[in-house]
Steps between C-alpha positions, in 0.01 A plus 500: 500500500650834399446840660238598243290192577532563874399864459205407277371246750538743790330773297206271419463403866516859620251607233252235614542607863444867426215435256306284746525709817155648462349182355619297800352753741168498313485121492578480871223752566259298285586181690454664839175660386370164374594338830315771692195456277501125559537533877231768527260286296567198719427715806181636344375155401584368847304778670208451263480127564282437801458123521747234600811477710777755475713260297222426253430873464872559432503225238189638328653848502822375340302311236289805423808717455683240290508713184666782692763257625575389143537865399739552791707199393519628142609846616759343729630282215547802275686687773718199586597454134631857476657493847683174426626630166620818675692288753657300219601816316649647819708183533605537137619855568711378793634213290592738216677732744704213635571360156600840364725564799670162456530560126670836559741343748592237243353197678 
């Protein structure tokens, strides 16, 4: 790997990191918002349910809010995909720094 290839890889990683700052924040917000919506719906369904034991009311509430839970999982998946890629690109930047440093020292 020559210096140009190292610099290109580092540049691509840094570009991804800077380009996805706002996207990652928005996706995290969406995931947290979806989680809040799910939990508030479970609470509302639980309070609305009047028959049965507490455990059966909890189970019915979770079943009733199932679609909101799936939406939360999808929002979390989207956020995790970007967050994981950002972690990988941060590792690539560190790797390129180390590689470039070693290359310049003649190792």
